[in-house]
C-alpha positions in Angstrom: 128.0 143.1 123.5 127.4 139.6 122.2 128.5 138.2 118.9 125.8 136.7 116.8 125.7 134.8 113.5 123.7 136.4 110.8 122.6 134.7 107.5 124.3 136.9 105.0 123.0 135.1 102.0 121.4 131.9 100.7 121.9 129.7 97.6 120.8 126.4 96.3 121.1 123.9 93.5 118.7 121.3 92.1 119.5 118.7 89.4 117.7 119.2 86.1 116.2 115.8 86.0 112.6 115.7 87.3 111.2 112.3 88.3 107.4 112.4 88.7 105.2 109.9 90.5 104.1 108.7 87.0 107.7 107.9 86.3 108.0 105.9 89.5 104.9 103.9 88.6 107.0 102.4 85.8 109.8 101.4 88.2 107.9 100.0 91.2 104.4 98.9 92.2 103.0 102.3 93.3 100.6 105.0 92.3 100.5 108.8 92.3 97.6 108.7 94.7 99.4 106.4 97.1 102.5 108.6 97.2 100.7 111.9 97.5 98.3 110.7 100.2 101.2 109.4 102.4 103.8 112.0 101.8 102.5 114.9 99.7 105.3 114.4 97.2 104.4 114.8 93.5 107.9 115.0 91.9 111.5 115.1 92.9 114.9 115.9 91.4 117.4 113.1 90.6 121.1 113.8 90.0 122.7 113.1 86.7 125.4 110.4 86.4 128.2 112.9 86.6 126.7 114.9 89.5 127.8 114.2 93.1 127.0 115.6 96.5 130.2 117.6 96.2 129.4 119.1 92.8 125.9 120.1 93.9 127.3 121.6 97.2 129.8 123.7 95.2 127.1 125.1 93.0 124.9 126.0 96.0 127.9 127.6 97.7 128.7 129.7 94.7 125.2 131.0 94.6 125.2 131.7 98.4 128.4 133.7 98.0 127.0 135.7 95.1 123.8 136.5 97.1 126.0 137.6 100.0 128.2 139.9 97.8 131.2 138.0 99.0 134.0 135.9 97.4 135.8 132.7 98.5 138.5 135.0 99.9 136.1 136.2 102.5 135.3 132.7 103.9 137.3 131.1 106.7 135.3 128.0 107.3 133.2 125.3 105.5 130.8 122.9 107.2 128.8 120.5 105.1 125.9 118.4 106.4 125.6 115.2 104.4 124.9 111.5 104.7 126.0 110.8 101.1 129.6 112.0 100.8 131.5 111.6 97.5 134.1 109.5 99.3 134.5 107.9 102.7 137.2 110.5 103.0 138.2 113.3 102.5 135.1 115.2 103.4 132.8 117.0 101.0 133.7 120.2 102.9 137.4 120.0 101.9 136.3 119.4 98.3 134.2 122.6 98.4 137.1 124.5 100.1 139.6 123.3 97.5 137.4 123.8 94.4 136.3 127.3 95.4 139.8 128.4 96.4 139.0 129.1 100.0 142.1 129.6 102.2 143.1 127.0 104.7 140.8 127.0 107.7 138.2 124.7 109.3 136.4 122.4 106.9 134.6 119.2 107.9 131.3 117.3 107.4 128.5 116.8 109.9 126.4 113.6 109.8 123.0 113.8 111.4 121.0 112.7 108.4 117.9 114.9 107.9 118.7 117.0 110.9 122.2 117.6 109.5 121.7 121.2 108.4 120.4 122.2 111.9 123.4 120.5 113.5 125.8 122.2 111.0 124.2 125.6 111.6 124.5 125.2 115.3 128.1 124.1 115.0 129.0 127.1 112.8 127.1 129.5 115.1 129.2 128.3 118.0 132.5 128.8 116.2 131.4 132.3 115.3 130.2 133.2 118.8 133.5 132.0 120.2 135.3 134.3 117.8 137.1 131.4 116.1 135.7 132.3 112.6 134.1 135.3 110.9 132.3 133.8 108.0 131.4 130.2 107.5 129.7 128.5 104.5 127.1 126.1 105.9 125.9 123.6 103.3 123.4 120.8 103.2 123.9 118.5 100.3 122.7 115.0 99.4 122.6 112.5 96.6 120.0 110.3 98.3 119.2 108.5 95.0 122.5 106.7 95.4 121.5 105.0 98.6 117.9 104.1 98.0 116.8 100.6 96.9 114.9 101.3 93.7 112.9 98.1 94.3 111.7 99.2 97.7 108.5 101.2 97.1 108.2 102.4 100.7 111.5 104.4 100.5 112.4 105.0 96.8 109.4 107.3 96.3 110.5 109.6 99.1 114.1 110.6 98.7 115.8 112.9 96.2 118.8 115.0 95.5 119.9 118.6 95.8 122.0 121.2 97.8 121.4 124.4 99.7 123.8 126.8 101.4 124.0 129.8 103.6 126.8 132.2 104.5 127.0 132.9 108.2 128.7 136.1 109.3 129.8 137.4 112.7 128.1 140.6 113.8 127.5 142.3 117.1 124.0 142.2 118.3 122.8 145.2 120.3 119.1 144.5 120.0 118.5 141.1 121.6 115.7 139.2 119.9 115.0 142.2 117.7 118.4 141.9 116.2 119.3 139.7 113.2 121.0 136.4 113.7 120.7 132.9 115.2 119.2 133.4 118.6 119.2 129.8 119.8 119.8 126.2 118.6 118.5 123.0 120.2 119.9 119.6 119.2 118.9 116.1 120.3 119.5 112.5 119.5 118.2 109.2 120.9 120.6 106.4 119.8 118.3 103.7 121.2 116.0 104.4 118.2 118.7 104.2 115.6 117.3 101.1 114.0 114.0 102.9 113.0 115.8 104.7 110.2 119.2 103.5 109.0 121.1 102.0 106.1 121.7 98.3 105.5 125.5 98.8 105.5 128.6 100.9 105.8 132.4 100.9 105.3 133.1 99.0 108.6 130.4 96.4 108.2 129.4 95.5 104.7 132.1 97.5 102.9 129.5 99.5 100.9 127.1 102.4 101.7 124.0 100.2 102.0 120.4 101.2 101.3 117.9 103.2 103.3 115.8 101.1 105.7 112.9 102.7 107.4 110.1 101.7 109.8 107.8 104.4 108.5 105.0 104.3 111.0 107.3 104.5 114.0 109.4 107.3 112.4 106.2 109.3 111.7 105.0 108.9 115.3 108.2 110.1 116.8 108.7 112.9 114.3 105.3 114.5 115.3 106.2 114.1 119.0 109.8 115.3 118.8 109.0 118.3 116.5 106.3 119.5 118.9 108.7 119.2 121.9 111.6 121.0 120.3 109.4 123.7 118.9 107.9 124.3 122.4 111.4 124.3 123.9 112.6 126.9 121.4 109.7 129.2 122.1 110.1 128.9 125.9 113.8 129.4 125.8 113.4 132.7 123.9 110.3 133.7 125.9 108.2 134.2 122.8 104.8 133.2 121.5 104.2 131.1 118.4 102.4 134.2 117.0 105.7 136.0 116.9 107.1 133.5 114.3 106.9 134.9 110.8 107.9 131.7 109.0 108.2 128.0 109.8 111.0 126.5 107.7 110.7 122.7 108.4 112.6 119.7 107.1 110.7 118.5 104.0 110.0 114.8 104.7 106.3 114.5 104.8 103.5 117.0 104.4 101.5 115.4 107.2 104.4 115.9 109.7 104.7 119.5 108.5 101.0 120.1 108.9 101.0 118.6 112.4 103.8 120.9 113.5 102.0 124.0 112.1 98.8 122.9 113.9 100.7 122.6 117.2 101.9 126.2 116.7 98.4 127.3 115.6 100.1 128.6 112.5 98.4 128.9 109.1 100.0 126.9 106.4 100.4 130.2 104.5 103.3 130.9 107.0 105.0 127.5 106.3 107.6 127.1 103.6 106.6 123.9 101.8 108.7 122.3 99.0 108.2 118.6 99.7 105.7 118.3 96.8 108.4 119.3 94.3 111.6 118.4 96.0 110.8 115.2 97.9 113.0 114.4 100.9 116.5 115.7 100.2 117.6 115.0 103.8 120.2 117.5 105.0 119.6 119.7 101.9 115.9 120.2 102.4 115.9 123.1 104.9 118.5 125.3 103.0 116.7 124.5 99.7 113.4 125.6 101.1 114.9 128.7 102.8 116.6 129.8 99.6 113.4 129.3 97.5 111.4 131.5 100.0 114.1 134.1 100.1 114.5 134.3 96.3 110.7 134.5 95.7 110.4 137.3 98.2 108.3 135.5 100.8 111.0 135.7 103.5 112.0 139.3 104.1 114.9 140.7 106.2 114.2 141.0 109.9 111.5 138.4 109.9 111.6 135.6 112.6 112.2 132.1 111.3 111.7 128.8 113.1 113.8 126.0 111.5 113.3 122.4 112.6 114.0 118.9 111.5 114.1 115.2 112.5 116.2 112.4 110.9 117.8 109.0 111.4 119.6 108.5 114.7 117.0 109.4 115.7 118.2 113.0 115.6 116.1 116.2 115.9 116.6 119.9 116.4 115.5 123.4 115.9 116.9 127.0 115.5 115.4 130.4 116.0 116.7 132.9 113.5 115.9 136.5 112.7 116.7 136.7 109.0 
């Protein structure tokens, strides 16, 4: 009988400060119409001065534990997906572990930018399936506002801050695809395309974090293509039809990319979890934020099939099939 990783509970945290497109019009030469037309974003959350990726991750983790009816004592691993850590080292994961009082065990960060949460989920799933951990906190957390150039109207209007978390728990699956849990994960990267979406610096080059640089048109083109490919691969791998998917939970980068993926699946947008209009692009935090929102408002129900997918800098992309 195979071990599987079930999502025991979800949690999220969003900063209080809301920055609307009208607010951005005062900062850079842009307009609400321009931003909405190209991205679907109407507003986004921006962290307060004292808030960090770590503090947001901790809040999301607390809420995921609460939703799971578990405590820190029940957790034996922490994996955080982030591209904006509080410090070069130690990792955000050890900060979460230390602040929550989780016992010594595995704790590390994963860096795959916007695909980070899918990478972290797959990594945690493999630890659990190998019997090396029983319950792992998987968190996506970002303070993207700290690495955008607020004079660059092509990027500063897109990115935002927040954190989302899930608790994965080992469970025996006797029912195959009908059973709860992560049924497959599919991860990719193409390093030859790394310059399409990157930062202007880093510790070993400029000595600072740098700012986001993006070739938007090229990134959009590959996002549509790669998402279609990995979604098709996930369906084929599990021998299922798109009609068997209850919810698409995509990375929230751009409404047009999301709509394109839904169209490829012949899926109504009513079955797609969309938060990009209110959250903006929170990179690795976007999928767990969207997942938690749809769980909390009752859209996503237990035993429904979820298709999770993302693409980010690297270029990286990936998907996961999960029965919630």
